VMD Tcl script that builds the backbone (N, CA, C; Angstrom):
set m [mol new atoms 201]
animate dup $m
set s [atomselect $m all]
$s set {name element resname resid chain x y z} {
  {N N UNK 1 A 129.558 38.011 88.468}
  {CA C UNK 1 A 129.533 39.155 87.245}
  {C C UNK 1 A 130.375 38.559 85.726}
  {N N UNK 2 A 129.332 38.346 85.191}
  {CA C UNK 2 A 129.530 37.984 83.838}
  {C C UNK 2 A 130.740 37.965 82.942}
  {N N UNK 3 A 131.834 36.781 82.208}
  {CA C UNK 3 A 132.540 37.326 81.807}
  {C C UNK 3 A 132.940 37.811 80.737}
  {N N UNK 4 A 131.972 38.108 79.873}
  {CA C UNK 4 A 131.428 38.245 78.962}
  {C C UNK 4 A 130.956 39.355 78.841}
  {N N UNK 5 A 130.961 40.543 77.871}
  {CA C UNK 5 A 130.787 42.099 78.012}
  {C C UNK 5 A 129.277 41.947 77.745}
  {N N UNK 6 A 128.239 42.657 78.305}
  {CA C UNK 6 A 126.916 42.990 78.333}
  {C C UNK 6 A 126.208 43.212 77.000}
  {N N UNK 7 A 125.717 43.166 76.872}
  {CA C UNK 7 A 124.982 43.478 75.326}
  {C C UNK 7 A 124.624 43.964 74.798}
  {N N UNK 8 A 123.989 44.558 75.768}
  {CA C UNK 8 A 122.844 45.225 76.405}
  {C C UNK 8 A 123.024 46.797 75.541}
  {N N UNK 9 A 121.723 47.928 75.334}
  {CA C UNK 9 A 121.627 48.740 74.006}
  {C C UNK 9 A 122.143 50.428 75.140}
  {N N UNK 10 A 123.604 50.723 74.557}
  {CA C UNK 10 A 124.462 52.030 75.322}
  {C C UNK 10 A 123.163 53.225 75.308}
  {N N UNK 11 A 121.907 53.335 74.816}
  {CA C UNK 11 A 121.478 53.852 74.904}
  {C C UNK 11 A 119.650 53.213 75.629}
  {N N UNK 12 A 119.855 52.186 75.685}
  {CA C UNK 12 A 118.464 51.564 76.458}
  {C C UNK 12 A 118.751 52.409 77.576}
  {N N UNK 13 A 117.482 52.481 78.619}
  {CA C UNK 13 A 116.949 52.875 79.588}
  {C C UNK 13 A 116.539 51.336 80.721}
  {N N UNK 14 A 117.992 50.247 82.024}
  {CA C UNK 14 A 117.071 49.717 82.533}
  {C C UNK 14 A 116.108 49.894 83.941}
  {N N UNK 15 A 116.109 48.563 84.482}
  {CA C UNK 15 A 115.525 49.353 85.794}
  {C C UNK 15 A 117.153 48.572 86.149}
  {N N UNK 16 A 116.399 48.413 88.286}
  {CA C UNK 16 A 117.411 47.402 88.855}
  {C C UNK 16 A 117.856 46.088 88.921}
  {N N UNK 17 A 116.977 44.856 87.958}
  {CA C UNK 17 A 116.394 44.250 88.284}
  {C C UNK 17 A 117.589 43.782 86.436}
  {N N UNK 18 A 117.134 44.388 85.844}
  {CA C UNK 18 A 117.979 44.564 84.180}
  {C C UNK 18 A 118.915 44.192 84.210}
  {N N UNK 19 A 119.139 45.516 84.392}
  {CA C UNK 19 A 120.903 45.577 85.197}
  {C C UNK 19 A 121.630 44.869 85.679}
  {N N UNK 20 A 120.240 43.931 86.754}
  {CA C UNK 20 A 121.395 42.766 88.361}
  {C C UNK 20 A 121.877 42.173 87.015}
  {N N UNK 21 A 120.777 41.777 85.454}
  {CA C UNK 21 A 120.369 40.100 85.054}
  {C C UNK 21 A 121.918 40.644 83.415}
  {N N UNK 22 A 122.008 41.475 83.382}
  {CA C UNK 22 A 122.575 42.240 81.965}
  {C C UNK 22 A 124.083 42.056 82.874}
  {N N UNK 23 A 123.881 42.621 84.051}
  {CA C UNK 23 A 125.513 42.288 84.699}
  {C C UNK 23 A 125.748 40.748 85.378}
  {N N UNK 24 A 125.396 39.899 85.038}
  {CA C UNK 24 A 124.846 38.182 85.555}
  {C C UNK 24 A 125.336 38.691 87.815}
  {N N UNK 25 A 124.889 39.416 88.131}
  {CA C UNK 25 A 125.017 40.080 89.828}
  {C C UNK 25 A 123.247 39.259 90.176}
  {N N UNK 26 A 123.508 39.070 92.075}
  {CA C UNK 26 A 121.905 39.250 92.004}
  {C C UNK 26 A 122.206 40.476 92.935}
  {N N UNK 27 A 120.378 41.623 92.957}
  {CA C UNK 27 A 120.369 42.629 93.506}
  {C C UNK 27 A 120.996 43.520 95.202}
  {N N UNK 28 A 121.892 42.458 95.678}
  {CA C UNK 28 A 123.054 42.586 96.728}
  {C C UNK 28 A 124.096 43.809 96.512}
  {N N UNK 29 A 124.571 42.248 95.601}
  {CA C UNK 29 A 125.389 42.910 95.040}
  {C C UNK 29 A 125.578 44.568 94.206}
  {N N UNK 30 A 124.420 43.896 93.281}
  {CA C UNK 30 A 124.843 45.482 92.840}
  {C C UNK 30 A 124.304 46.942 93.884}
  {N N UNK 31 A 123.749 46.402 94.769}
  {CA C UNK 31 A 123.393 47.449 95.360}
  {C C UNK 31 A 125.275 48.054 96.260}
  {N N UNK 32 A 125.683 47.481 96.301}
  {CA C UNK 32 A 127.032 47.377 96.722}
  {C C UNK 32 A 128.319 48.040 95.512}
  {N N UNK 33 A 127.739 47.800 94.314}
  {CA C UNK 33 A 128.066 48.191 93.004}
  {C C UNK 33 A 128.190 49.680 93.453}
  {N N UNK 34 A 126.621 50.139 93.004}
  {CA C UNK 34 A 126.323 51.481 93.362}
  {C C UNK 34 A 126.526 52.164 94.530}
  {N N UNK 35 A 126.304 51.268 96.149}
  {CA C UNK 35 A 126.899 52.372 97.430}
  {C C UNK 35 A 128.623 52.364 96.827}
  {N N UNK 36 A 129.179 52.178 96.183}
  {CA C UNK 36 A 130.658 52.666 96.054}
  {C C UNK 36 A 131.272 53.370 94.681}
  {N N UNK 37 A 130.191 53.586 94.125}
  {CA C UNK 37 A 130.160 54.029 93.263}
  {C C UNK 37 A 130.437 53.985 91.966}
  {N N UNK 38 A 130.473 52.691 91.470}
  {CA C UNK 38 A 130.470 51.903 90.779}
  {C C UNK 38 A 130.039 52.111 89.204}
  {N N UNK 39 A 128.300 52.538 89.607}
  {CA C UNK 39 A 127.325 52.968 89.004}
  {C C UNK 39 A 126.565 53.367 89.465}
  {N N UNK 40 A 126.118 54.307 88.923}
  {CA C UNK 40 A 124.833 55.805 89.179}
  {C C UNK 40 A 123.618 55.697 88.256}
  {N N UNK 41 A 122.546 55.942 89.279}
  {CA C UNK 41 A 121.453 55.926 87.758}
  {C C UNK 41 A 121.006 57.302 87.673}
  {N N UNK 42 A 120.511 57.262 86.908}
  {CA C UNK 42 A 119.884 58.601 85.662}
  {C C UNK 42 A 119.132 59.635 85.952}
  {N N UNK 43 A 118.451 58.772 87.500}
  {CA C UNK 43 A 117.097 59.939 88.578}
  {C C UNK 43 A 117.468 59.449 89.730}
  {N N UNK 44 A 118.775 60.141 90.363}
  {CA C UNK 44 A 118.923 59.492 91.571}
  {C C UNK 44 A 118.182 60.664 92.799}
  {N N UNK 45 A 117.132 61.247 92.587}
  {CA C UNK 45 A 115.641 62.003 93.071}
  {C C UNK 45 A 114.950 60.431 93.722}
  {N N UNK 46 A 114.774 60.032 92.225}
  {CA C UNK 46 A 113.179 58.547 92.546}
  {C C UNK 46 A 113.765 57.587 93.095}
  {N N UNK 47 A 114.403 57.137 94.971}
  {CA C UNK 47 A 114.538 55.856 95.354}
  {C C UNK 47 A 114.262 54.506 95.545}
  {N N UNK 48 A 112.837 55.538 94.985}
  {CA C UNK 48 A 112.848 54.254 95.261}
  {C C UNK 48 A 112.197 53.053 93.061}
  {N N UNK 49 A 112.619 53.707 91.989}
  {CA C UNK 49 A 113.046 52.745 91.392}
  {C C UNK 49 A 113.483 53.772 90.018}
  {N N UNK 50 A 115.100 53.489 90.959}
  {CA C UNK 50 A 115.903 53.757 89.835}
  {C C UNK 50 A 116.182 53.790 88.291}
  {N N UNK 51 A 116.406 54.190 87.562}
  {CA C UNK 51 A 116.744 53.815 85.919}
  {C C UNK 51 A 118.674 54.380 85.321}
  {N N UNK 52 A 118.730 53.073 85.235}
  {CA C UNK 52 A 120.318 52.544 84.429}
  {C C UNK 52 A 120.247 53.020 83.074}
  {N N UNK 53 A 121.146 53.614 82.726}
  {CA C UNK 53 A 121.583 54.103 80.719}
  {C C UNK 53 A 122.639 52.399 80.983}
  {N N UNK 54 A 122.188 51.713 78.988}
  {CA C UNK 54 A 122.903 50.486 78.819}
  {C C UNK 54 A 124.543 51.155 79.346}
  {N N UNK 55 A 124.900 51.677 78.904}
  {CA C UNK 55 A 126.292 52.640 78.430}
  {C C UNK 55 A 127.385 52.796 80.315}
  {N N UNK 56 A 125.977 52.804 81.510}
  {CA C UNK 56 A 126.503 53.339 82.410}
  {C C UNK 56 A 126.512 51.571 82.736}
  {N N UNK 57 A 125.599 50.749 83.269}
  {CA C UNK 57 A 126.218 49.396 82.818}
  {C C UNK 57 A 126.918 48.380 82.176}
  {N N UNK 58 A 127.177 49.007 81.327}
  {CA C UNK 58 A 128.727 48.530 80.462}
  {C C UNK 58 A 130.643 49.390 81.351}
  {N N UNK 59 A 130.065 50.373 81.300}
  {CA C UNK 59 A 131.002 51.269 82.099}
  {C C UNK 59 A 131.902 50.499 83.253}
  {N N UNK 60 A 129.940 50.078 83.810}
  {CA C UNK 60 A 130.863 49.266 85.564}
  {C C UNK 60 A 130.984 47.786 85.033}
  {N N UNK 61 A 131.081 47.617 84.567}
  {CA C UNK 61 A 131.558 45.721 83.374}
  {C C UNK 61 A 132.794 45.848 83.721}
  {N N UNK 62 A 133.180 46.738 82.420}
  {CA C UNK 62 A 134.254 47.556 82.892}
  {C C UNK 62 A 135.451 47.644 83.503}
  {N N UNK 63 A 134.970 48.378 84.271}
  {CA C UNK 63 A 135.380 48.600 86.027}
  {C C UNK 63 A 135.706 47.859 87.404}
  {N N UNK 64 A 134.848 46.450 86.948}
  {CA C UNK 64 A 134.761 45.172 87.619}
  {C C UNK 64 A 135.921 44.871 87.242}
  {N N UNK 65 A 136.272 44.307 85.715}
  {CA C UNK 65 A 137.102 43.686 84.545}
  {C C UNK 65 A 138.523 43.931 85.161}
  {N N UNK 66 A 138.528 45.034 85.144}
  {CA C UNK 66 A 139.781 45.489 85.664}
  {C C UNK 66 A 140.454 45.186 86.729}
  {N N UNK 67 A 139.682 45.113 87.366}
  {CA C UNK 67 A 140.071 44.635 89.282}
  {C C UNK 67 A 140.495 43.069 89.221}
}
mol reanalyze $m
mol bondsrecalc $m
mol representation Tube
mol addrep $m
């Protein structure tokens, strides 16, 4: 995880790959965060291509920074 808060647009929509880049983690680590409930997709019914808001990425980073 990056030490600096992600500078993504809070109103933007991001793919898993782009969310991983913003958080500075690999795909497997990102999926662990998702399983633990640290980040939720905006389209949970689409398991093939989940999308995430920039605000959810920032919120996830803040939760992880507190650990």
